[in-house]
N, C-alpha and C positions, 0 to 999 in steps of 0.2 A: 485529596489535595485539589484545590481549585485556584487557578491563577487568574488575575485580572488582566484582560487584554483589550486593545482598542476595539471600538465598534466596527471598524472596517474588516476585522478578522471574523469571518462567519464560519459556516460549517465545513470543516476539513477533518478527514478521519485521522484520529490519533495525533492531532496537532501537538498536544503537550504530553509527552510520554516520560515518566520518571522511571528510569531503569533501576531495578533493585529496590524500589520503594512503591510508588503508586503511579497509576496512569492518570495524569491530571487533565485539566480542561482543554478543550479544543472546540471548534465550531462556535466560537463565542462572538456575540455582537448582535444588535438589533437595529432596525431602521423602520420608521413609519412610512418610508417611501417605497417599500418593497412591492413588487407586483405579485399578488397572491396566486396568479395563474402559474407562476414559475416555481412555486413552493410546494413541496410534498404535502398532499392533502390540504392545500390552501392554508398553510401555516407560515409563520415568520421564523426563519432559522436563527439559531444561536448555539448554545449547548456545548457540553463537554463530553467528548466521546470516551467511553469506558472510564469515566471519572471515578476515582476511589478504588479501582481494582488493583490489587497487588500483583506485581510482575515477578514470577519466580525466576531465580537465577538459572539461565539456560544451561543445560548440560552440554558439554562439548560433543561435536559431531564425530562419530567414529569413522576414521578414514583408513585405518589399516585393516587389511583382510588377509586371511591365510591363503596361500597359493596351493591349490590341489596339484598333486603329482599325477600326470597322465601315465597310464600303463604303456602306452605306445604313442608315437608322434601323431598318428592319425586320430587318436582319441581326443586331442586338444579341441576345446570349444572355439568356434570362430569369434574373433574380437569385434566388438562394436566399433563403428567408425569414430575416430577422434573428432570432437566438435571444436571449432575454432574458438579462440579466446581473444579478448581485446589486446591490441598491441601496446607496447610500452608507451605510456604517456597519452593513450587514447582517452578522450573525454566523452561522457554521456551527452547525447544531443537531443533525441526525441523519443517519445513514446507514441506508437501508432497502434490504435485499436479500432479498426474500421467499423465494427458493429456498434461501438459506443461513441462513434463520431469524435474520436480522440486522435489528433495529430498535432501534438503540442510539445513545447520544449521541456526538457528535464532540468531541474535545478537541484543542487546538492545542499542538503540541510543536515544539521547535527543536533547537539544538545546544548541547552542554555547553561549558564553558570549554576543553575539549580538542578541540572541534569534532567531537564524537561525537553521534550521534542519541540524544535522550532516550528513556527507557522510555515506552511508551504509557500506562502507568498501571494501573488496575484491570483485572480480567478482563473487564469489560463495556464498557471504553472503546475506541473506535476513534480512533487518532491520525492527524491530518493534520499534515504537516511543512511548516513555513513556509519551508524552502528550495525547496519546489516551488510550483507555481501553484495558486491557489485553484480549486476545481471551478467550471466554467462560464466560466472566463476564457480558454479557448482553448489550453491546453497541458497538461502532465502534472501531475496532482494525485496525490501519493504518500500512501497510507494504510497503516497496519499495525495489527495487533491480536494479542492472545494467542490461542493455540490451546487452551490449558488453563491450570490454576491449581494452586498447591501444595496446595490442599485436596482435589484430585481432581475438581474441577468443570470443566466445559467452559468454554473461553474464547469470546470473542465471534466469533472466526473459526474455530471448530471445524468448522462445516459449509461452509466455503469450498471444501472438497473436493468438494462436490456440484454446484458451478457448472459449466455448460457453455455453449458458444457459443449466443447467443440469449437467455440469461437476463437479467432486468432488474435494475437498481440505481438508486437515487435518492439525491440529496443534498438535504436540506431546509435552507433558510436562515430566519433569524428574520424576514425581511420577507415570508415566505410563498412565495418562489420555490422551485419544485421542479425541480432539474436532473436530467433523465432520461438514463440510460445503458443500453447493451446490451452484454453480454459478447461480445467478438470473439475472444478467445484465452485459453487456459489452458496454463500450462507448469509443469513440475516440474524443478528443477535440483539437481544435487549441490551440497553446501554450498560448495565452492570453485570451482564451474563456472558460476555465474550471470553473465550479461552485465550487469554493474552499470550501465554507462552507459545501456544500453537501458532498464533498470528505473527508474532514478532521474532520468535526464536529461530535458531539454525535448523536446517533441514538436510537430509542426506541426498536429496536430489536438487537440481537447478530449478528453483521455484520463483515466480514473480507473484507477490502478494499486493493486491490493490485494495485500498480501503477508503470508504467515504461514509457520510451520514445517511440515515434513512428514517422512515417512519413519520411520526407526527411531532411537530414542535410544540412544546408545552411552556407557556409563558411563566408559570410559577417556578419552574426549575431552570428556565433558560436553556433548555437542552432538547435535542431530538430523542425520541424514544428508542431508536434502533441504530445499529451499525451494519453496513453492508461490506462483506469481504469476498473478494474474488481471487481464487488461486489459479495460476496457469503454470504448466510444466513445459520446460524447454523441449523442442522437437527438432531444431536445426540451428 
């Protein structure tokens, strides 16, 4: 499924996600005024991330576990410290990823009437999608952002390419809570080869999933050749 979007909407990861059907177009739009020095491999971005890839219905996350009976009080395992959660009414404020030069506002996006993922917004906006879990609540929080912009400027996720295992990320809430993550995995997939269920589906741990475009822009298809996905696990 490919949707027509305005030319000002350029490369953003998973911009148009059809749940239960296909992952539609994102990263769309071209401009003759782009600065090729700011484009991956001196190309002009556009493209539909993971276009045409079916999204499996996610299986529910198993939350119940059996409680072992200790033979004696001293045999009980020590409990991990309870991590703080956002307060009632707390709003997402910012994503901070020092290594990727990200210190930008978070905006909430959802699905269109066609059940496709909304565009993240401006070049400096990081979108959290409300079909995923809020950061800090124990499952998968899906974020996306533009890699560049039609003016030739870098997008908010331009330096996502610099992230490696062990790098830090933070989500800031309006109540002052800072949810801290650490990068555990980075992967780059072909446009049609990404494991969509793994990227967008629920997880048993508190995970931040950040996605943007990568690779070479191909004018014939109007798309980038790759998608970059960065996973980070909550540490505090």
